[in-house]
N, CA, C and O atoms as CSV, one atom per row, in Angstrom:
chain,resi,resn,atom,element,x,y,z
A,1,UNK,N,N,113.991,75.731,95.291
A,1,UNK,CA,C,113.426,76.905,94.642
A,1,UNK,C,C,112.194,77.355,95.419
A,1,UNK,O,O,111.323,76.551,95.751
A,2,UNK,N,N,112.139,78.629,95.697
A,2,UNK,CA,C,111.036,79.186,96.472
A,2,UNK,C,C,109.774,79.253,95.625
A,2,UNK,O,O,109.816,79.671,94.468
A,3,UNK,N,N,108.654,78.838,96.205
A,3,UNK,CA,C,107.398,78.875,95.454
A,3,UNK,C,C,106.912,80.312,95.290
A,3,UNK,O,O,107.185,81.175,96.125
A,4,UNK,N,N,106.209,80.545,94.229
A,4,UNK,CA,C,105.604,81.848,93.963
A,4,UNK,C,C,104.119,81.726,94.224
A,4,UNK,O,O,103.542,80.670,93.968
A,5,UNK,N,N,103.482,82.766,94.723
A,5,UNK,CA,C,102.039,82.734,94.907
A,5,UNK,C,C,101.414,82.495,93.532
A,5,UNK,O,O,101.610,83.286,92.610
A,6,UNK,N,N,100.674,81.418,93.404
A,6,UNK,CA,C,100.065,81.062,92.129
A,6,UNK,C,C,98.584,81.370,92.206
A,6,UNK,O,O,97.776,80.504,92.543
A,7,UNK,N,N,98.233,82.600,91.894
A,7,UNK,CA,C,96.835,83.010,91.993
A,7,UNK,C,C,96.428,83.738,90.733
A,7,UNK,O,O,97.254,84.340,90.047
A,8,UNK,N,N,95.160,83.673,90.445
A,8,UNK,CA,C,94.635,84.392,89.305
A,8,UNK,C,C,94.299,85.823,89.691
A,8,UNK,O,O,94.346,86.193,90.864
A,9,UNK,N,N,93.962,86.619,88.691
A,9,UNK,CA,C,93.664,88.031,88.924
A,9,UNK,C,C,92.500,88.219,89.887
A,9,UNK,O,O,92.546,89.102,90.744
A,10,UNK,N,N,91.455,87.399,89.760
A,10,UNK,CA,C,90.286,87.526,90.644
A,10,UNK,C,C,90.640,87.292,92.094
A,10,UNK,O,O,90.194,88.029,92.974
A,11,UNK,N,N,91.452,86.254,92.355
A,11,UNK,CA,C,91.862,85.968,93.721
A,11,UNK,C,C,92.780,87.063,94.247
A,11,UNK,O,O,92.691,87.437,95.416
A,12,UNK,N,N,93.651,87.574,93.401
A,12,UNK,CA,C,94.517,88.681,93.820
A,12,UNK,C,C,93.673,89.887,94.233
A,12,UNK,O,O,93.990,90.550,95.220
A,13,UNK,N,N,92.616,90.173,93.499
A,13,UNK,CA,C,91.705,91.268,93.859
A,13,UNK,C,C,91.040,90.994,95.209
A,13,UNK,O,O,90.880,91.905,96.023
A,14,UNK,N,N,90.651,89.727,95.446
A,14,UNK,CA,C,90.050,89.367,96.731
A,14,UNK,C,C,91.037,89.586,97.876
A,14,UNK,O,O,90.656,90.052,98.950
A,15,UNK,N,N,92.288,89.254,97.645
A,15,UNK,CA,C,93.316,89.421,98.677
A,15,UNK,C,C,93.529,90.901,98.978
A,15,UNK,O,O,93.605,91.293,100.143
A,16,UNK,N,N,93.626,91.719,97.944
A,16,UNK,CA,C,93.803,93.166,98.140
A,16,UNK,C,C,92.576,93.750,98.840
A,16,UNK,O,O,92.714,94.607,99.713
A,17,UNK,N,N,91.383,93.297,98.466
A,17,UNK,CA,C,90.155,93.764,99.119
A,17,UNK,C,C,90.174,93.379,100.604
A,17,UNK,O,O,89.762,94.165,101.457
A,18,UNK,N,N,90.649,92.177,100.903
A,18,UNK,CA,C,90.734,91.738,102.301
A,18,UNK,C,C,91.746,92.593,103.068
A,18,UNK,O,O,91.486,92.982,104.206
A,19,UNK,N,N,92.880,92.883,102.463
A,19,UNK,CA,C,93.871,93.756,103.108
A,19,UNK,C,C,93.279,95.130,103.396
A,19,UNK,O,O,93.557,95.725,104.437
A,20,UNK,N,N,92.461,95.632,102.471
A,20,UNK,CA,C,91.907,96.984,102.629
A,20,UNK,C,C,90.892,97.080,103.767
A,20,UNK,O,O,90.529,98.186,104.167
A,21,UNK,N,N,90.423,95.938,104.301
A,21,UNK,CA,C,89.501,95.974,105.441
A,21,UNK,C,C,90.194,96.513,106.698
A,21,UNK,O,O,89.545,97.124,107.547
A,22,UNK,N,N,91.493,96.294,106.820
A,22,UNK,CA,C,92.235,96.751,108.004
A,22,UNK,C,C,93.263,97.820,107.679
A,22,UNK,O,O,93.614,98.617,108.548
A,23,UNK,N,N,93.754,97.854,106.447
A,23,UNK,CA,C,94.813,98.794,106.078
A,23,UNK,C,C,94.236,99.899,105.209
A,23,UNK,O,O,93.484,99.633,104.272
A,24,UNK,N,N,94.587,101.126,105.520
A,24,UNK,CA,C,94.137,102.226,104.687
A,24,UNK,C,C,95.072,102.414,103.501
A,24,UNK,O,O,96.249,102.062,103.585
A,25,UNK,N,N,94.571,102.962,102.395
A,25,UNK,CA,C,95.453,103.200,101.252
A,25,UNK,C,C,96.493,104.261,101.598
A,25,UNK,O,O,96.224,105.177,102.376
A,26,UNK,N,N,97.662,104.131,101.026
A,26,UNK,CA,C,98.726,105.108,101.252
A,26,UNK,C,C,98.379,106.412,100.545
A,26,UNK,O,O,97.794,106.397,99.462
A,27,UNK,N,N,98.738,107.541,101.154
A,27,UNK,CA,C,98.532,108.846,100.507
A,27,UNK,C,C,99.410,108.963,99.269
A,27,UNK,O,O,98.972,109.458,98.230
A,28,UNK,N,N,100.647,108.506,99.387
A,28,UNK,CA,C,101.611,108.521,98.287
A,28,UNK,C,C,102.192,107.107,98.195
A,28,UNK,O,O,103.258,106.844,98.750
A,29,UNK,N,N,101.490,106.179,97.488
A,29,UNK,CA,C,101.878,104.775,97.529
A,29,UNK,C,C,103.245,104.488,96.913
A,29,UNK,O,O,103.697,105.161,95.987
A,30,UNK,N,N,103.878,103.464,97.466
A,30,UNK,CA,C,105.158,103.001,96.967
A,30,UNK,C,C,104.949,102.385,95.586
A,30,UNK,O,O,103.958,101.694,95.350
A,31,UNK,N,N,105.872,102.637,94.695
A,31,UNK,CA,C,105.770,102.057,93.358
A,31,UNK,C,C,106.219,100.598,93.398
A,31,UNK,O,O,106.975,100.192,94.281
A,32,UNK,N,N,105.743,99.824,92.435
A,32,UNK,CA,C,106.128,98.417,92.340
A,32,UNK,C,C,107.649,98.310,92.182
A,32,UNK,O,O,108.276,97.468,92.825
A,33,UNK,N,N,108.246,99.154,91.333
A,33,UNK,CA,C,109.699,99.098,91.126
A,33,UNK,C,C,110.461,99.391,92.407
A,33,UNK,O,O,111.477,98.753,92.685
A,34,UNK,N,N,109.984,100.349,93.189
A,34,UNK,CA,C,110.644,100.683,94.449
A,34,UNK,C,C,110.502,99.545,95.454
A,34,UNK,O,O,111.434,99.275,96.211
A,35,UNK,N,N,109.355,98.877,95.474
A,35,UNK,CA,C,109.145,97.785,96.435
A,35,UNK,C,C,110.028,96.581,96.110
A,35,UNK,O,O,110.457,95.869,97.018
A,36,UNK,N,N,110.304,96.343,94.817
A,36,UNK,CA,C,111.130,95.199,94.431
A,36,UNK,C,C,112.558,95.336,94.949
A,36,UNK,O,O,113.234,94.333,95.175
A,37,UNK,N,N,113.014,96.560,95.135
A,37,UNK,CA,C,114.392,96.770,95.586
A,37,UNK,C,C,114.562,96.533,97.091
A,37,UNK,O,O,115.688,96.493,97.586
A,38,UNK,N,N,113.470,96.378,97.807
A,38,UNK,CA,C,113.522,96.162,99.255
A,38,UNK,C,C,113.453,94.661,99.553
A,38,UNK,O,O,112.799,93.913,98.826
A,39,UNK,N,N,114.123,94.224,100.618
A,39,UNK,CA,C,114.061,92.818,101.018
A,39,UNK,C,C,112.640,92.451,101.407
A,39,UNK,O,O,112.145,91.382,101.052
A,40,UNK,N,N,111.992,93.341,102.134
A,40,UNK,CA,C,110.593,93.169,102.507
A,40,UNK,C,C,109.995,94.549,102.732
A,40,UNK,O,O,110.714,95.512,102.999
A,41,UNK,N,N,108.672,94.638,102.621
A,41,UNK,CA,C,107.981,95.885,102.933
A,41,UNK,C,C,106.915,95.573,103.966
A,41,UNK,O,O,106.471,94.431,104.088
A,42,UNK,N,N,106.506,96.591,104.708
A,42,UNK,CA,C,105.534,96.367,105.778
A,42,UNK,C,C,104.648,97.584,105.946
A,42,UNK,O,O,105.009,98.703,105.583
A,43,UNK,N,N,103.474,97.330,106.508
A,43,UNK,CA,C,102.548,98.412,106.819
A,43,UNK,C,C,101.793,98.049,108.098
A,43,UNK,O,O,101.440,96.893,108.331
A,44,UNK,N,N,101.559,99.067,108.910
A,44,UNK,CA,C,100.814,98.918,110.159
A,44,UNK,C,C,99.420,99.496,109.944
A,44,UNK,O,O,99.260,100.509,109.264
A,45,UNK,N,N,98.424,98.856,110.519
A,45,UNK,CA,C,97.067,99.384,110.392
A,45,UNK,C,C,96.941,100.678,111.205
A,45,UNK,O,O,97.762,100.924,112.089
A,46,UNK,N,N,95.929,101.510,110.923
A,46,UNK,CA,C,95.792,102.795,111.624
A,46,UNK,C,C,95.655,102.672,113.145
A,46,UNK,O,O,96.010,103.602,113.868
A,47,UNK,N,N,95.146,101.540,113.638
A,47,UNK,CA,C,94.979,101.359,115.079
A,47,UNK,C,C,96.255,100.832,115.755
A,47,UNK,O,O,96.279,100.646,116.972
A,48,UNK,N,N,97.311,100.592,114.970
A,48,UNK,CA,C,98.583,100.063,115.483
A,48,UNK,C,C,98.417,98.718,116.183
A,48,UNK,O,O,99.051,98.463,117.207
A,49,UNK,N,N,97.576,97.871,115.637
A,49,UNK,CA,C,97.347,96.541,116.202
A,49,UNK,C,C,97.943,95.453,115.320
A,49,UNK,O,O,98.447,94.447,115.820
A,50,UNK,N,N,97.887,95.653,114.018
A,50,UNK,CA,C,98.320,94.604,113.096
A,50,UNK,C,C,99.401,95.132,112.158
A,50,UNK,O,O,99.274,96.214,111.585
A,51,UNK,N,N,100.449,94.357,112.015
A,51,UNK,CA,C,101.543,94.672,111.095
A,51,UNK,C,C,101.557,93.590,110.028
A,51,UNK,O,O,101.585,92.402,110.349
A,52,UNK,N,N,101.537,93.992,108.756
A,52,UNK,CA,C,101.584,93.049,107.646
A,52,UNK,C,C,102.906,93.270,106.925
A,52,UNK,O,O,103.224,94.389,106.523
A,53,UNK,N,N,103.671,92.198,106.766
A,53,UNK,CA,C,104.978,92.255,106.120
A,53,UNK,C,C,104.930,91.359,104.882
A,53,UNK,O,O,104.552,90.190,104.966
A,54,UNK,N,N,105.317,91.918,103.736
A,54,UNK,CA,C,105.398,91.144,102.492
A,54,UNK,C,C,106.848,90.739,102.268
A,54,UNK,O,O,107.749,91.576,102.322
A,55,UNK,N,N,107.072,89.443,102.016
A,55,UNK,CA,C,108.438,88.938,101.870
A,55,UNK,C,C,108.816,88.640,100.421
A,55,UNK,O,O,109.982,88.783,100.054
A,56,UNK,N,N,107.859,88.230,99.591
A,56,UNK,CA,C,108.159,87.879,98.201
A,56,UNK,C,C,107.747,89.020,97.275
A,56,UNK,O,O,106.993,89.911,97.665
A,57,UNK,N,N,108.256,88.979,96.040
A,57,UNK,CA,C,107.921,90.041,95.086
A,57,UNK,C,C,106.431,90.126,94.813
A,57,UNK,O,O,105.881,91.225,94.747
A,58,UNK,N,N,105.767,88.992,94.653
A,58,UNK,CA,C,104.333,89.040,94.369
A,58,UNK,C,C,103.554,89.554,95.575
A,58,UNK,O,O,102.571,90.278,95.420
A,59,UNK,N,N,103.989,89.181,96.772
A,59,UNK,CA,C,103.341,89.701,97.986
A,59,UNK,C,C,103.550,91.217,98.074
A,59,UNK,O,O,102.638,91.951,98.454
A,60,UNK,N,N,104.759,91.683,97.719
A,60,UNK,CA,C,105.030,93.129,97.741
A,60,UNK,C,C,104.154,93.860,96.732
A,60,UNK,O,O,103.718,94.983,96.985
A,61,UNK,N,N,103.893,93.227,95.587
A,61,UNK,CA,C,103.024,93.837,94.573
A,61,UNK,C,C,101.627,94.087,95.148
A,61,UNK,O,O,101.027,95.131,94.893
A,62,UNK,N,N,101.111,93.126,95.927
A,62,UNK,CA,C,99.776,93.282,96.511
A,62,UNK,C,C,99.771,94.292,97.651
A,62,UNK,O,O,98.764,94.965,97.870
A,63,UNK,N,N,100.879,94.409,98.381
A,63,UNK,CA,C,100.918,95.271,99.561
A,63,UNK,C,C,101.374,96.703,99.262
A,63,UNK,O,O,101.069,97.610,100.036
A,64,UNK,N,N,102.097,96.926,98.162
A,64,UNK,CA,C,102.727,98.235,97.936
A,64,UNK,C,C,101.726,99.386,97.858
A,64,UNK,O,O,102.096,100.519,98.168
A,65,UNK,N,N,100.491,99.152,97.464
A,65,UNK,CA,C,99.494,100.232,97.394
A,65,UNK,C,C,99.108,100.763,98.783
A,65,UNK,O,O,98.530,101.843,98.903
A,66,UNK,N,N,99.436,99.989,99.833
A,66,UNK,CA,C,99.134,100.398,101.204
A,66,UNK,C,C,100.342,101.021,101.904
A,66,UNK,O,O,100.210,101.552,103.007
A,67,UNK,N,N,101.520,100.962,101.272
A,67,UNK,CA,C,102.777,101.406,101.879
A,67,UNK,C,C,103.153,102.773,101.317
A,67,UNK,O,O,103.099,102.989,100.107
A,68,UNK,N,N,103.532,103.689,102.196
A,68,UNK,CA,C,103.943,105.029,101.751
A,68,UNK,C,C,105.251,104.957,100.964
A,68,UNK,O,O,106.112,104.121,101.241
A,69,UNK,N,N,105.383,105.842,99.987
A,69,UNK,CA,C,106.545,105.864,99.101
A,69,UNK,C,C,107.857,106.010,99.867
A,69,UNK,O,O,108.864,105.408,99.496
A,70,UNK,N,N,107.846,106.807,100.933
A,70,UNK,CA,C,109.083,107.064,101.681
A,70,UNK,C,C,109.324,106.042,102.798
A,70,UNK,O,O,110.154,106.273,103.677
A,71,UNK,N,N,108.612,104.928,102.768
A,71,UNK,CA,C,108.767,103.891,103.786
A,71,UNK,C,C,110.200,103.367,103.796
A,71,UNK,O,O,110.849,103.270,102.755
A,72,UNK,N,N,110.670,103.038,104.972
A,72,UNK,CA,C,112.018,102.509,105.131
A,72,UNK,C,C,111.964,101.282,106.034
A,72,UNK,O,O,111.118,101.222,106.926
A,73,UNK,N,N,112.849,100.296,105.826
A,73,UNK,CA,C,112.854,99.115,106.703
A,73,UNK,C,C,113.046,99.475,108.172
A,73,UNK,O,O,112.699,98.687,109.051
A,74,UNK,N,N,113.589,100.644,108.444
A,74,UNK,CA,C,113.743,101.086,109.825
A,74,UNK,C,C,112.395,101.293,110.507
A,74,UNK,O,O,112.317,101.375,111.733
A,75,UNK,N,N,111.321,101.376,109.696
A,75,UNK,CA,C,109.991,101.622,110.254
A,75,UNK,C,C,109.301,100.338,110.724
A,75,UNK,O,O,108.187,100.404,111.244
A,76,UNK,N,N,109.936,99.171,110.555
A,76,UNK,CA,C,109.366,97.933,111.094
A,76,UNK,C,C,109.674,97.926,112.581
A,76,UNK,O,O,110.842,97.918,112.972
A,77,UNK,N,N,108.644,97.929,113.412
A,77,UNK,CA,C,108.895,97.987,114.856
A,77,UNK,C,C,109.584,96.725,115.352
A,77,UNK,O,O,109.430,95.645,114.782
A,78,UNK,N,N,110.325,96.883,116.398
A,78,UNK,CA,C,111.002,95.750,117.019
A,78,UNK,C,C,109.975,94.810,117.626
A,78,UNK,O,O,108.970,95.256,118.180
A,79,UNK,N,N,110.222,93.523,117.523
A,79,UNK,CA,C,109.304,92.549,118.095
A,79,UNK,C,C,109.743,92.104,119.480
A,79,UNK,O,O,109.193,91.150,120.031
A,80,UNK,N,N,110.722,92.783,120.042
A,80,UNK,CA,C,111.177,92.456,121.395
A,80,UNK,C,C,110.234,93.108,122.391
A,80,UNK,O,O,110.324,94.310,122.641
A,81,UNK,N,N,109.340,92.330,122.953
A,81,UNK,CA,C,108.361,92.865,123.889
A,81,UNK,C,C,108.428,92.065,125.171
A,81,UNK,O,O,108.318,90.839,125.151
A,82,UNK,N,N,108.604,92.746,126.275
A,82,UNK,CA,C,108.632,92.082,127.571
A,82,UNK,C,C,107.914,92.960,128.589
A,82,UNK,O,O,108.232,94.140,128.737
A,83,UNK,N,N,106.949,92.379,129.285
A,83,UNK,CA,C,106.249,93.100,130.346
A,83,UNK,C,C,107.117,93.076,131.596
A,83,UNK,O,O,107.831,92.103,131.839
A,84,UNK,N,N,107.061,94.127,132.381
A,84,UNK,CA,C,107.850,94.183,133.612
A,84,UNK,C,C,107.174,93.438,134.748
A,84,UNK,O,O,107.836,93.018,135.697
A,85,UNK,N,N,105.866,93.271,134.659
A,85,UNK,CA,C,105.116,92.536,135.675
A,85,UNK,C,C,104.554,91.277,135.025
A,85,UNK,O,O,104.515,91.160,133.800
A,86,UNK,N,N,104.123,90.346,135.856
A,86,UNK,CA,C,103.504,89.152,135.309
A,86,UNK,C,C,102.219,89.570,134.602
A,86,UNK,O,O,101.413,90.327,135.144
A,87,UNK,N,N,102.048,89.078,133.415
A,87,UNK,CA,C,100.869,89.422,132.634
A,87,UNK,C,C,100.580,88.287,131.661
A,87,UNK,O,O,101.368,87.351,131.527
A,88,UNK,N,N,99.449,88.381,130.991
A,88,UNK,CA,C,99.147,87.383,129.964
A,88,UNK,C,C,98.717,88.125,128.706
A,88,UNK,O,O,98.275,89.272,128.763
A,89,UNK,N,N,98.855,87.455,127.582
A,89,UNK,CA,C,98.514,88.090,126.313
A,89,UNK,C,C,97.114,87.691,125.877
A,89,UNK,O,O,96.727,86.524,125.944
A,90,UNK,N,N,96.381,88.671,125.437
A,90,UNK,CA,C,95.072,88.445,124.844
A,90,UNK,C,C,95.079,89.191,123.521
A,90,UNK,O,O,95.723,90.232,123.387
A,91,UNK,N,N,94.368,88.661,122.555
A,91,UNK,CA,C,94.347,89.255,121.229
A,91,UNK,C,C,92.909,89.479,120.791
A,91,UNK,O,O,92.014,88.714,121.149
A,92,UNK,N,N,92.698,90.528,120.020
A,92,UNK,CA,C,91.375,90.834,119.490
A,92,UNK,C,C,90.948,89.710,118.554
A,92,UNK,O,O,91.644,89.395,117.589
A,93,UNK,N,N,89.797,89.109,118.847
A,93,UNK,CA,C,89.327,88.015,117.992
A,93,UNK,C,C,89.040,88.492,116.573
A,93,UNK,O,O,89.210,87.728,115.623
A,94,UNK,N,N,88.610,89.732,116.415
A,94,UNK,CA,C,88.338,90.209,115.056
A,94,UNK,C,C,89.624,90.287,114.228
A,94,UNK,O,O,89.606,90.000,113.031
A,95,UNK,N,N,90.730,90.671,114.853
A,95,UNK,CA,C,92.002,90.729,114.128
A,95,UNK,C,C,92.552,89.329,113.866
A,95,UNK,O,O,93.099,89.072,112.793
A,96,UNK,N,N,92.412,88.425,114.830
A,96,UNK,CA,C,92.882,87.050,114.626
A,96,UNK,C,C,92.087,86.410,113.486
A,96,UNK,O,O,92.668,85.768,112.611
A,97,UNK,N,N,90.771,86.581,113.490
A,97,UNK,CA,C,89.944,86.030,112.414
A,97,UNK,C,C,90.293,86.651,111.074
A,97,UNK,O,O,90.313,85.955,110.059
A,98,UNK,N,N,90.571,87.955,111.054
A,98,UNK,CA,C,90.976,88.622,109.817
A,98,UNK,C,C,92.250,87.982,109.274
A,98,UNK,O,O,92.342,87.718,108.075
A,99,UNK,N,N,93.230,87.730,110.138
A,99,UNK,CA,C,94.500,87.126,109.709
A,99,UNK,C,C,94.286,85.697,109.208
A,99,UNK,O,O,94.865,85.303,108.196
A,100,UNK,N,N,93.464,84.926,109.906
A,100,UNK,CA,C,93.188,83.552,109.482
A,100,UNK,C,C,92.506,83.549,108.114
A,100,UNK,O,O,92.862,82.754,107.244
A,101,UNK,N,N,91.531,84.433,107.924
A,101,UNK,CA,C,90.848,84.528,106.629
A,101,UNK,C,C,91.819,84.944,105.531
A,101,UNK,O,O,91.719,84.463,104.402
A,102,UNK,N,N,92.750,85.828,105.848
A,102,UNK,CA,C,93.752,86.276,104.871
A,102,UNK,C,C,94.580,85.085,104.383
A,102,UNK,O,O,94.736,84.889,103.178
A,103,UNK,N,N,95.112,84.289,105.320
A,103,UNK,CA,C,95.923,83.144,104.926
A,103,UNK,C,C,95.077,82.059,104.252
A,103,UNK,O,O,95.577,81.317,103.406
A,104,UNK,N,N,93.818,81.969,104.619
A,104,UNK,CA,C,92.921,81.018,103.961
A,104,UNK,C,C,92.742,81.405,102.491
A,104,UNK,O,O,92.734,80.536,101.619
A,105,UNK,N,N,92.598,82.699,102.213
A,105,UNK,CA,C,92.501,83.163,100.825
A,105,UNK,C,C,93.746,82.796,100.034
A,105,UNK,O,O,93.657,82.381,98.878
A,106,UNK,N,N,94.914,82.950,100.664
A,106,UNK,CA,C,96.175,82.629,99.996
A,106,UNK,C,C,96.357,81.129,99.792
A,106,UNK,O,O,97.043,80.701,98.864
A,107,UNK,N,N,95.742,80.335,100.661
A,107,UNK,CA,C,95.924,78.897,100.585
A,107,UNK,C,C,97.285,78.466,101.096
A,107,UNK,O,O,97.740,77.363,100.793
A,108,UNK,N,N,97.940,79.322,101.868
A,108,UNK,CA,C,99.273,79.036,102.394
A,108,UNK,C,C,99.209,78.260,103.695
A,108,UNK,O,O,98.248,78.373,104.456
A,109,UNK,N,N,100.239,77.474,103.940
A,109,UNK,CA,C,100.446,76.905,105.270
A,109,UNK,C,C,101.008,78.011,106.140
A,109,UNK,O,O,101.749,78.870,105.662
A,110,UNK,N,N,100.661,77.991,107.404
A,110,UNK,CA,C,101.043,79.090,108.291
A,110,UNK,C,C,101.724,78.538,109.532
A,110,UNK,O,O,101.294,77.536,110.104
A,111,UNK,N,N,102.798,79.213,109.939
A,111,UNK,CA,C,103.450,78.927,111.208
A,111,UNK,C,C,102.958,79.962,112.197
A,111,UNK,O,O,103.017,81.162,111.928
A,112,UNK,N,N,102.472,79.507,113.339
A,112,UNK,CA,C,101.965,80.409,114.375
A,112,UNK,C,C,102.957,80.414,115.523
A,112,UNK,O,O,103.322,79.362,116.048
A,113,UNK,N,N,103.389,81.605,115.906
A,113,UNK,CA,C,104.300,81.756,117.036
A,113,UNK,C,C,103.584,82.581,118.091
A,113,UNK,O,O,103.171,83.712,117.837
A,114,UNK,N,N,103.443,82.010,119.263
A,114,UNK,CA,C,102.799,82.733,120.346
A,114,UNK,C,C,103.582,82.435,121.614
A,114,UNK,O,O,103.999,81.303,121.860
A,115,UNK,N,N,103.768,83.459,122.398
A,115,UNK,CA,C,104.497,83.351,123.647
A,115,UNK,C,C,103.794,84.174,124.690
A,115,UNK,O,O,103.030,85.091,124.390
A,116,UNK,N,N,104.067,83.827,125.897
A,116,UNK,CA,C,103.565,84.597,127.024
A,116,UNK,C,C,104.026,86.038,126.866
A,116,UNK,O,O,105.211,86.272,126.631
A,117,UNK,N,N,103.152,86.986,126.985
A,117,UNK,CA,C,103.386,88.428,126.877
A,117,UNK,C,C,104.184,88.831,125.628
A,117,UNK,O,O,105.104,89.644,125.716
A,118,UNK,N,N,103.836,88.270,124.484
A,118,UNK,CA,C,104.550,88.553,123.240
A,118,UNK,C,C,103.542,88.661,122.106
A,118,UNK,O,O,102.492,88.021,122.163
A,119,UNK,N,N,103.829,89.448,121.083
A,119,UNK,CA,C,102.895,89.527,119.954
A,119,UNK,C,C,102.695,88.163,119.292
A,119,UNK,O,O,103.600,87.329,119.274
A,120,UNK,N,N,101.519,87.957,118.760
A,120,UNK,CA,C,101.196,86.756,117.999
A,120,UNK,C,C,101.737,86.947,116.587
A,120,UNK,O,O,101.466,87.965,115.951
A,121,UNK,N,N,102.497,85.977,116.095
A,121,UNK,CA,C,103.057,86.059,114.752
A,121,UNK,C,C,102.544,84.895,113.927
A,121,UNK,O,O,102.649,83.737,114.332
A,122,UNK,N,N,101.987,85.212,112.760
A,122,UNK,CA,C,101.545,84.204,111.802
A,122,UNK,C,C,102.389,84.409,110.553
A,122,UNK,O,O,102.450,85.516,110.018
A,123,UNK,N,N,103.046,83.339,110.083
A,123,UNK,CA,C,103.996,83.503,108.989
A,123,UNK,C,C,103.841,82.398,107.951
A,123,UNK,O,O,103.741,81.215,108.275
A,124,UNK,N,N,103.825,82.833,106.677
A,124,UNK,CA,C,103.848,81.906,105.548
A,124,UNK,C,C,105.104,82.234,104.735
A,124,UNK,O,O,105.918,83.060,105.147
A,125,UNK,N,N,105.253,81.590,103.593
A,125,UNK,CA,C,106.415,81.896,102.753
A,125,UNK,C,C,106.360,83.314,102.201
A,125,UNK,O,O,107.397,83.900,101.890
A,126,UNK,N,N,105.155,83.869,102.078
A,126,UNK,CA,C,104.975,85.158,101.413
A,126,UNK,C,C,104.729,86.333,102.352
A,126,UNK,O,O,105.181,87.445,102.082
A,127,UNK,N,N,104.024,86.100,103.439
A,127,UNK,CA,C,103.632,87.174,104.341
A,127,UNK,C,C,103.915,86.820,105.791
A,127,UNK,O,O,103.976,85.648,106.165
A,128,UNK,N,N,104.088,87.860,106.599
A,128,UNK,CA,C,104.125,87.744,108.056
A,128,UNK,C,C,103.082,88.710,108.583
A,128,UNK,O,O,103.027,89.862,108.155
A,129,UNK,N,N,102.252,88.247,109.512
A,129,UNK,CA,C,101.301,89.125,110.182
A,129,UNK,C,C,101.606,89.057,111.663
A,129,UNK,O,O,101.691,87.978,112.250
A,130,UNK,N,N,101.769,90.236,112.261
A,130,UNK,CA,C,102.066,90.341,113.688
A,130,UNK,C,C,100.918,91.091,114.343
A,130,UNK,O,O,100.564,92.192,113.921
A,131,UNK,N,N,100.336,90.489,115.379
A,131,UNK,CA,C,99.236,91.118,116.120
A,131,UNK,C,C,99.730,91.555,117.487
A,131,UNK,O,O,100.314,90.765,118.229
A,132,UNK,N,N,99.495,92.795,117.809
A,132,UNK,CA,C,99.871,93.316,119.124
A,132,UNK,C,C,98.937,92.741,120.175
A,132,UNK,O,O,97.729,92.645,119.954
A,133,UNK,N,N,99.484,92.364,121.303
A,133,UNK,CA,C,98.628,91.822,122.372
A,133,UNK,C,C,97.956,92.935,123.159
A,133,UNK,O,O,98.422,94.074,123.198
A,134,UNK,N,N,96.854,92.570,123.781
A,134,UNK,CA,C,96.255,93.439,124.804
A,134,UNK,C,C,96.794,92.901,126.108
A,134,UNK,O,O,96.626,91.717,126.403
A,135,UNK,N,N,97.430,93.734,126.886
A,135,UNK,CA,C,98.080,93.291,128.126
A,135,UNK,C,C,97.230,93.712,129.314
A,135,UNK,O,O,96.818,94.866,129.432
A,136,UNK,N,N,96.978,92.748,130.190
A,136,UNK,CA,C,96.270,93.033,131.434
A,136,UNK,C,C,97.121,92.515,132.578
A,136,UNK,O,O,97.574,91.371,132.543
A,137,UNK,N,N,97.343,93.329,133.578
A,137,UNK,CA,C,98.097,92.898,134.764
A,137,UNK,C,C,97.190,92.102,135.680
A,137,UNK,O,O,95.998,92.381,135.807
A,138,UNK,N,N,97.779,91.110,136.309
A,138,UNK,CA,C,96.997,90.273,137.250
A,138,UNK,C,C,97.097,90.822,138.630
A,138,UNK,O,O,96.514,90.264,139.560
């Protein structure tokens, strides 16, 4: 049986407040009922650096206020990234720290996936956060 985020109202408010540091509110937010019908919902920050994906119903409840009503799963960008030249990935420390603090608030265990010239992915049972790399050619 999949665990549910077990948090009180105060902690849920802290999590939403933390999300709002990087994500802007939706002009026409997705309703809770509409978000439940989707397998997952996602939103990209205005700078196109961080993608937050909610996988569970409770995670979708916290994220739906940041997702536009007409959002579609087709809007999740592909994670297939390959540089044509040799390069290395660097990530904004402020975004990495933001993601670490987010998962710390949740109290979730996190799987970190990092590859040469590939976005950094941090994943728990409830959320996935993908950080776009800064690419510099050598």
